[in-house]
N, CA, C and O atoms as CSV, one atom per row, in Angstrom:
chain,resi,resn,atom,element,x,y,z
A,1,LEU,N,N,170.152,39.409,49.891
A,1,LEU,CA,C,171.239,39.850,50.232
A,1,LEU,C,C,171.905,38.637,50.799
A,1,LEU,O,O,172.680,38.016,50.071
A,2,LEU,N,N,171.658,38.188,52.164
A,2,LEU,CA,C,171.883,37.213,53.171
A,2,LEU,C,C,172.266,35.749,52.145
A,2,LEU,O,O,173.323,35.138,51.986
A,3,PHE,N,N,171.092,35.575,51.659
A,3,PHE,CA,C,170.905,34.373,50.782
A,3,PHE,C,C,172.459,34.211,49.793
A,3,PHE,O,O,173.177,33.211,49.755
A,4,CYS,N,N,172.669,35.533,49.048
A,4,CYS,CA,C,173.468,35.374,47.978
A,4,CYS,C,C,175.070,35.464,48.934
A,4,CYS,O,O,176.072,34.962,48.426
A,5,GLN,N,N,175.120,35.879,49.781
A,5,GLN,CA,C,176.176,35.733,50.408
A,5,GLN,C,C,176.551,34.517,51.187
A,5,GLN,O,O,177.670,34.239,51.619
A,6,GLN,N,N,175.333,33.767,51.310
A,6,GLN,CA,C,175.608,32.539,52.179
A,6,GLN,C,C,176.264,30.821,50.827
A,6,GLN,O,O,176.885,29.771,50.991
A,7,LEU,N,N,175.471,31.685,49.429
A,7,LEU,CA,C,175.981,30.986,48.525
A,7,LEU,C,C,177.270,30.873,48.126
A,7,LEU,O,O,177.773,29.799,47.796
A,8,VAL,N,N,178.017,32.241,48.139
A,8,VAL,CA,C,179.214,32.515,47.907
A,8,VAL,C,C,179.648,31.527,49.019
A,8,VAL,O,O,180.109,30.501,48.520
A,9,ARG,N,N,179.641,31.521,50.607
A,9,ARG,CA,C,180.128,30.835,51.427
A,9,ARG,C,C,180.290,29.125,51.183
A,9,ARG,O,O,181.226,28.375,51.459
A,10,CYS,N,N,178.980,28.864,50.556
A,10,CYS,CA,C,179.234,27.366,50.329
A,10,CYS,C,C,179.914,26.976,49.104
A,10,CYS,O,O,180.657,25.994,49.090
A,11,LEU,N,N,179.671,27.794,47.929
A,11,LEU,CA,C,180.401,27.328,46.813
A,11,LEU,C,C,181.779,27.604,47.452
A,11,LEU,O,O,182.629,26.898,46.909
A,12,GLY,N,N,182.291,28.397,48.426
A,12,GLY,CA,C,183.859,28.465,48.763
A,12,GLY,C,C,184.227,26.558,49.554
A,12,GLY,O,O,185.286,25.983,49.807
A,13,ARG,N,N,183.042,26.217,49.677
A,13,ARG,CA,C,183.217,24.643,50.494
A,13,ARG,C,C,183.313,23.297,49.467
A,13,ARG,O,O,183.974,22.259,49.512
A,14,PHE,N,N,182.282,23.865,48.487
A,14,PHE,CA,C,182.472,22.767,47.320
A,14,PHE,C,C,183.312,22.166,47.267
A,14,PHE,O,O,184.306,22.869,47.084
A,15,ARG,N,N,183.653,20.616,47.358
A,15,ARG,CA,C,184.482,19.730,46.841
A,15,ARG,C,C,184.170,18.813,46.321
A,15,ARG,O,O,183.084,18.288,46.571
A,16,CYS,N,N,185.094,18.282,45.353
A,16,CYS,CA,C,184.982,17.425,44.293
A,16,CYS,C,C,184.583,15.900,44.980
A,16,CYS,O,O,185.510,15.249,45.464
A,17,PRO,N,N,183.496,15.464,45.006
A,17,PRO,CA,C,183.101,14.284,45.837
A,17,PRO,C,C,183.917,12.801,45.173
A,17,PRO,O,O,184.290,11.960,45.992
A,18,ALA,N,N,184.105,12.609,44.003
A,18,ALA,CA,C,184.509,11.771,43.311
A,18,ALA,C,C,185.517,12.107,42.428
A,18,ALA,O,O,185.477,13.192,41.848
A,19,GLU,N,N,186.610,11.148,42.211
A,19,GLU,CA,C,187.724,10.966,41.646
A,19,GLU,C,C,187.576,10.586,40.104
A,19,GLU,O,O,186.606,9.884,39.815
A,20,GLY,N,N,188.292,10.911,39.264
A,20,GLY,CA,C,187.872,10.668,37.877
A,20,GLY,C,C,187.369,11.658,36.944
A,20,GLY,O,O,187.484,12.820,37.335
A,21,GLU,N,N,186.864,11.491,35.862
A,21,GLU,CA,C,186.300,12.094,34.921
A,21,GLU,C,C,184.847,12.553,35.408
A,21,GLU,O,O,184.390,13.695,35.423
A,22,GLU,N,N,184.325,11.513,35.748
A,22,GLU,CA,C,182.600,11.580,36.047
A,22,GLU,C,C,182.336,12.788,37.217
A,22,GLU,O,O,181.601,13.776,37.197
A,23,GLY,N,N,183.147,12.326,38.110
A,23,GLY,CA,C,182.899,13.267,39.587
A,23,GLY,C,C,183.407,14.643,39.219
A,23,GLY,O,O,182.702,15.501,39.751
A,24,ALA,N,N,184.486,15.198,38.420
A,24,ALA,CA,C,185.180,16.294,38.222
A,24,ALA,C,C,183.867,16.683,36.966
A,24,ALA,O,O,183.653,17.879,36.767
A,25,VAL,N,N,183.315,15.985,36.433
A,25,VAL,CA,C,182.303,16.828,35.465
A,25,VAL,C,C,181.241,17.382,35.970
A,25,VAL,O,O,180.755,18.446,35.585
A,26,GLU,N,N,180.639,16.360,37.269
A,26,GLU,CA,C,179.387,16.537,37.838
A,26,GLU,C,C,180.023,17.758,38.667
A,26,GLU,O,O,179.302,18.753,38.598
A,27,PHE,N,N,181.194,17.944,39.438
A,27,PHE,CA,C,181.440,18.822,40.572
A,27,PHE,C,C,181.304,20.286,39.654
A,27,PHE,O,O,180.702,21.263,40.100
A,28,LEU,N,N,181.965,20.265,38.304
A,28,LEU,CA,C,181.763,21.684,37.453
A,28,LEU,C,C,180.196,22.031,37.404
A,28,LEU,O,O,179.728,23.109,37.770
A,29,GLU,N,N,179.566,21.109,36.970
A,29,GLU,CA,C,178.139,21.499,36.254
A,29,GLU,C,C,177.312,21.856,38.044
A,29,GLU,O,O,176.506,22.770,38.213
A,30,GLN,N,N,177.658,21.135,38.881
A,30,GLN,CA,C,177.309,21.984,40.184
A,30,GLN,C,C,177.557,23.348,40.622
A,30,GLN,O,O,176.805,24.227,41.044
A,31,ALA,N,N,178.710,23.298,40.428
A,31,ALA,CA,C,179.423,24.865,40.370
A,31,ALA,C,C,179.116,25.627,39.522
A,31,ALA,O,O,179.328,26.784,39.884
A,32,GLN,N,N,178.689,25.541,38.493
A,32,GLN,CA,C,178.365,26.689,37.052
A,32,GLN,C,C,176.820,26.610,37.707
A,32,GLN,O,O,176.321,27.730,37.598
A,33,GLN,N,N,175.886,25.667,38.354
A,33,GLN,CA,C,174.481,25.861,38.440
A,33,GLN,C,C,174.516,27.196,39.602
A,33,GLN,O,O,173.813,28.205,39.549
A,34,VAL,N,N,175.405,26.907,40.494
A,34,VAL,CA,C,175.429,27.967,41.652
A,34,VAL,C,C,175.629,29.019,41.317
A,34,VAL,O,O,174.992,29.900,41.894
A,35,SER,N,N,176.580,29.405,40.260
A,35,SER,CA,C,176.970,30.417,39.755
A,35,SER,C,C,176.272,31.126,38.942
A,35,SER,O,O,176.443,32.334,38.780
A,36,GLY,N,N,175.290,30.327,38.269
A,36,GLY,CA,C,174.275,30.939,37.343
A,36,GLY,C,C,172.907,31.435,38.227
A,36,GLY,O,O,172.123,32.229,37.708
A,37,LEU,N,N,172.722,31.014,39.328
A,37,LEU,CA,C,171.552,31.294,40.136
A,37,LEU,C,C,172.294,32.829,40.340
A,37,LEU,O,O,171.709,33.844,39.961
A,38,LEU,N,N,173.498,32.875,40.911
A,38,LEU,CA,C,173.904,33.958,41.764
A,38,LEU,C,C,174.200,35.347,40.513
A,38,LEU,O,O,174.202,36.551,40.765
A,39,ALA,N,N,174.360,34.877,39.560
A,39,ALA,CA,C,174.078,35.861,38.558
A,39,ALA,C,C,172.687,36.294,38.303
A,39,ALA,O,O,172.478,37.466,37.991
A,40,GLN,N,N,171.763,35.480,38.407
A,40,GLN,CA,C,170.384,35.883,38.246
A,40,GLN,C,C,169.898,36.970,39.275
A,40,GLN,O,O,169.340,38.054,39.105
A,41,LEU,N,N,170.253,36.383,40.255
A,41,LEU,CA,C,169.863,37.215,41.434
A,41,LEU,C,C,170.740,38.519,41.496
A,41,LEU,O,O,170.056,39.463,41.891
A,42,TRP,N,N,171.925,38.833,41.252
A,42,TRP,CA,C,172.585,39.904,40.690
A,42,TRP,C,C,171.936,40.960,39.874
A,42,TRP,O,O,171.744,42.170,40.000
A,43,ARG,N,N,171.625,39.894,38.836
A,43,ARG,CA,C,170.659,40.840,37.810
A,43,ARG,C,C,169.181,41.604,38.555
A,43,ARG,O,O,168.812,42.756,38.328
A,44,ALA,N,N,168.541,40.676,39.417
A,44,ALA,CA,C,167.128,41.173,39.777
A,44,ALA,C,C,167.922,42.308,41.023
A,44,ALA,O,O,167.316,43.255,41.524
A,45,GLN,N,N,168.954,42.049,41.254
A,45,GLN,CA,C,168.923,43.053,42.923
A,45,GLN,C,C,170.413,43.323,42.849
A,45,GLN,O,O,171.304,42.864,43.563
A,46,PRO,N,N,170.505,44.330,41.635
A,46,PRO,CA,C,172.129,44.633,41.592
A,46,PRO,C,C,172.807,45.402,42.664
A,46,PRO,O,O,173.995,45.664,42.481
A,47,ALA,N,N,172.238,45.798,43.743
A,47,ALA,CA,C,172.581,46.517,45.022
A,47,ALA,C,C,173.595,45.197,45.859
A,47,ALA,O,O,174.587,45.429,46.549
A,48,ALA,N,N,173.058,43.923,45.583
A,48,ALA,CA,C,173.642,42.638,46.018
A,48,ALA,C,C,175.243,42.382,45.642
A,48,ALA,O,O,176.021,41.829,46.418
A,49,ILE,N,N,175.546,42.798,44.535
A,49,ILE,CA,C,177.139,42.641,43.951
A,49,ILE,C,C,177.880,43.016,44.750
A,49,ILE,O,O,178.573,42.129,45.249
A,50,LEU,N,N,178.108,44.453,45.257
A,50,LEU,CA,C,179.070,44.666,45.879
A,50,LEU,C,C,179.112,43.878,47.474
A,50,LEU,O,O,180.235,43.711,47.950
A,51,PRO,N,N,178.189,43.513,48.094
A,51,PRO,CA,C,178.333,42.518,49.589
A,51,PRO,C,C,178.888,41.611,49.348
A,51,PRO,O,O,179.859,41.180,49.970
A,52,CYS,N,N,178.249,41.017,48.146
A,52,CYS,CA,C,178.618,39.394,47.634
A,52,CYS,C,C,180.235,39.026,47.288
A,52,CYS,O,O,180.987,38.109,47.617
A,53,LEU,N,N,180.373,40.337,46.380
A,53,LEU,CA,C,181.987,40.791,45.822
A,53,LEU,C,C,182.699,40.629,47.355
A,53,LEU,O,O,183.679,39.893,47.469
A,54,LYS,N,N,182.264,41.210,48.293
A,54,LYS,CA,C,183.145,41.285,49.506
A,54,LYS,C,C,183.228,40.127,50.408
A,54,LYS,O,O,184.056,39.903,51.292
A,55,GLU,N,N,182.071,39.332,49.965
A,55,GLU,CA,C,182.137,38.223,51.141
A,55,GLU,C,C,182.892,37.114,50.470
A,55,GLU,O,O,183.514,36.277,51.125
A,56,LEU,N,N,182.813,37.110,48.688
A,56,LEU,CA,C,183.848,36.519,47.808
A,56,LEU,C,C,185.416,36.770,48.436
A,56,LEU,O,O,186.127,35.836,48.806
A,57,PHE,N,N,185.737,37.904,48.478
A,57,PHE,CA,C,186.849,38.129,48.777
A,57,PHE,C,C,187.223,37.921,49.992
A,57,PHE,O,O,188.443,37.765,50.042
A,58,ALA,N,N,186.618,37.836,51.182
A,58,ALA,CA,C,186.707,37.547,52.813
A,58,ALA,C,C,186.925,35.808,52.537
A,58,ALA,O,O,187.832,35.245,53.151
A,59,VAL,N,N,186.031,35.005,51.573
A,59,VAL,CA,C,186.389,33.769,51.617
A,59,VAL,C,C,187.841,33.076,50.983
A,59,VAL,O,O,188.406,32.035,51.316
A,60,ILE,N,N,188.142,33.923,50.108
A,60,ILE,CA,C,189.311,33.946,49.481
A,60,ILE,C,C,190.404,34.137,50.263
A,60,ILE,O,O,191.307,33.304,50.178
A,61,SER,N,N,190.526,35.128,51.065
A,61,SER,CA,C,191.478,35.606,51.894
A,61,SER,C,C,191.449,34.776,53.329
A,61,SER,O,O,192.386,34.929,54.113
A,62,CYS,N,N,190.492,34.008,53.608
A,62,CYS,CA,C,190.548,33.039,54.806
A,62,CYS,C,C,191.803,32.168,55.049
A,62,CYS,O,O,192.223,31.353,54.228
A,63,THR,N,N,192.445,32.457,56.436
A,63,THR,CA,C,193.600,31.753,56.455
A,63,THR,C,C,193.353,30.296,57.279
A,63,THR,O,O,194.247,29.758,57.932
A,64,GLU,N,N,191.978,29.750,57.137
A,64,GLU,CA,C,191.741,28.178,57.494
A,64,GLU,C,C,192.899,27.235,56.906
A,64,GLU,O,O,193.681,27.534,56.004
A,65,GLU,N,N,192.842,26.215,57.509
A,65,GLU,CA,C,193.617,24.900,57.083
A,65,GLU,C,C,193.551,24.675,55.728
A,65,GLU,O,O,194.477,24.695,54.918
A,66,GLU,N,N,192.127,24.411,55.505
A,66,GLU,CA,C,191.943,23.980,53.942
A,66,GLU,C,C,191.434,25.070,53.100
A,66,GLU,O,O,190.403,25.669,53.407
A,67,PRO,N,N,192.239,25.400,51.862
A,67,PRO,CA,C,191.973,26.334,50.915
A,67,PRO,C,C,190.492,26.224,50.723
A,67,PRO,O,O,189.921,25.156,50.941
A,68,PRO,N,N,189.736,27.485,50.251
A,68,PRO,CA,C,188.869,27.874,49.151
A,68,PRO,C,C,188.613,26.966,48.113
A,68,PRO,O,O,189.543,26.603,47.391
A,69,SER,N,N,187.563,26.586,47.959
A,69,SER,CA,C,187.098,25.370,46.894
A,69,SER,C,C,187.452,26.467,45.594
A,69,SER,O,O,187.313,27.690,45.622
A,70,SER,N,N,188.124,25.330,44.067
A,70,SER,CA,C,188.178,26.310,43.115
A,70,SER,C,C,186.761,26.660,42.525
A,70,SER,O,O,186.702,27.529,41.655
A,71,ALA,N,N,185.806,26.133,42.882
A,71,ALA,CA,C,184.712,26.406,42.394
A,71,ALA,C,C,184.121,27.720,42.375
A,71,ALA,O,O,183.052,27.996,41.832
A,72,LEU,N,N,184.851,28.493,42.978
A,72,LEU,CA,C,184.752,30.096,43.575
A,72,LEU,C,C,185.385,30.643,42.236
A,72,LEU,O,O,185.370,31.874,42.223
A,73,ALA,N,N,185.936,30.076,41.108
A,73,ALA,CA,C,186.295,30.743,40.164
A,73,ALA,C,C,185.221,30.667,38.965
A,73,ALA,O,O,185.400,31.104,37.828
A,74,SER,N,N,184.148,30.067,39.419
A,74,SER,CA,C,183.124,30.191,38.436
A,74,SER,C,C,181.979,31.165,38.385
A,74,SER,O,O,181.061,31.291,37.575
A,75,VAL,N,N,182.415,32.064,39.894
A,75,VAL,CA,C,181.483,33.265,40.125
A,75,VAL,C,C,181.841,34.262,38.770
A,75,VAL,O,O,182.993,34.383,38.354
A,76,GLY,N,N,180.731,34.911,38.191
A,76,GLY,CA,C,181.248,36.215,37.492
A,76,GLY,C,C,179.978,36.274,36.721
A,76,GLY,O,O,179.786,37.185,35.916
């Protein structure tokens, strides 16, 4: 459960490291890999879904200077 919540937090901090199409494609691939891992974990442990979604909401609702990463859109 804690691992899933940490993955959500990390995904919220993802940033596209380079400009241009290549950097964007790599960024999206990495975000999809993490999202896929979350999906596998949720299938194996359905009880982890709700706490992780609560964590996702907390990350999205955070009022820090820098907004959460658009990579969170890949969670699902």
